[in-house]
C-alpha positions in Angstrom: 95.2 113.1 93.2 91.5 112.8 93.4 89.5 111.3 96.1 88.5 108.3 94.0 91.9 107.4 92.8 93.3 107.6 96.4 90.4 105.3 97.7 91.0 102.7 94.9 94.8 102.8 95.4 94.3 102.5 99.2 91.8 99.4 98.7 94.4 97.9 96.3 97.4 98.2 98.8 95.3 96.9 101.5 93.9 94.0 99.6 97.4 93.0 98.4 98.8 93.3 102.0 96.1 90.7 103.0 96.8 88.4 100.2 100.5 88.4 101.2 99.7 88.1 104.9 97.6 85.0 104.2 99.9 83.4 101.9 102.8 83.6 104.2 100.6 82.3 107.2 99.1 79.5 105.2 102.7 78.2 104.1 103.7 77.9 107.8 100.6 75.6 108.6 101.6 72.0 108.3 98.6 69.9 107.3 98.1 66.3 106.4 98.3 65.9 102.8 94.7 65.0 102.2 93.7 68.2 104.0 96.0 70.4 101.8 94.5 69.5 98.5 92.4 72.2 96.9 89.8 71.5 94.2 91.8 72.0 90.8 89.0 74.2 89.2 89.4 76.7 92.4 92.9 76.6 92.2 93.1 77.2 88.5 90.1 79.8 88.3 90.5 81.7 91.4 93.8 81.1 93.3 96.3 81.2 90.4 94.9 84.7 89.0 95.2 85.9 92.6 98.6 84.5 92.8 99.4 86.5 89.5 98.0 89.7 91.1 100.1 88.9 94.2 103.2 88.7 92.0 102.4 92.0 90.2 101.9 93.8 93.6 104.9 92.2 95.1 107.1 93.5 92.1 105.7 97.0 92.5 106.5 97.0 96.2 109.8 95.4 95.6 110.7 98.0 93.2 109.7 100.7 95.8 111.5 99.0 98.7 114.8 98.1 96.9 116.5 101.5 97.2 115.4 101.7 100.8 116.8 98.3 101.9 120.0 98.7 99.5 120.7 101.9 101.8 119.7 100.6 105.2 120.5 96.7 104.9 122.0 95.9 101.5 122.5 92.3 102.7 118.6 91.8 103.0 117.8 92.6 99.4 117.6 88.7 98.8 115.1 88.2 101.7 112.8 91.0 100.5 112.9 89.7 96.8 112.3 86.1 98.0 108.9 86.9 100.0 107.7 89.5 97.5 108.6 88.0 94.2 109.9 84.4 94.4 107.3 82.9 96.5 104.3 84.0 94.5 106.2 83.3 91.2 106.7 79.8 92.5 103.1 79.3 93.6 101.9 80.4 90.1 104.4 78.6 87.8 106.3 75.9 89.6 103.4 74.4 92.3 101.3 71.7 90.7 97.7 72.8 90.5 95.6 71.6 93.3 98.2 71.1 96.0 97.7 73.7 98.1 
């Protein structure tokens, strides 16, 4: 693998991990409803595409981690799938725009 491909892949993985860490931390913070509102344009033009990217990375990570989790902790596959796939999917397609 060339150095450029490795750097690009490492950057993509690091960025996706930061996105997932930020998303899980932000969901744990309880704010007043008025403070939690995001401008609709920002949500639609920036955050939703990032949510789609996080979903794609989560699906890839889930595909890689599923055999490992199935061997070591088969009862936890649902937890891994919920964090990597369900949360980003709900954010992109279920949550109303401008509520986060």
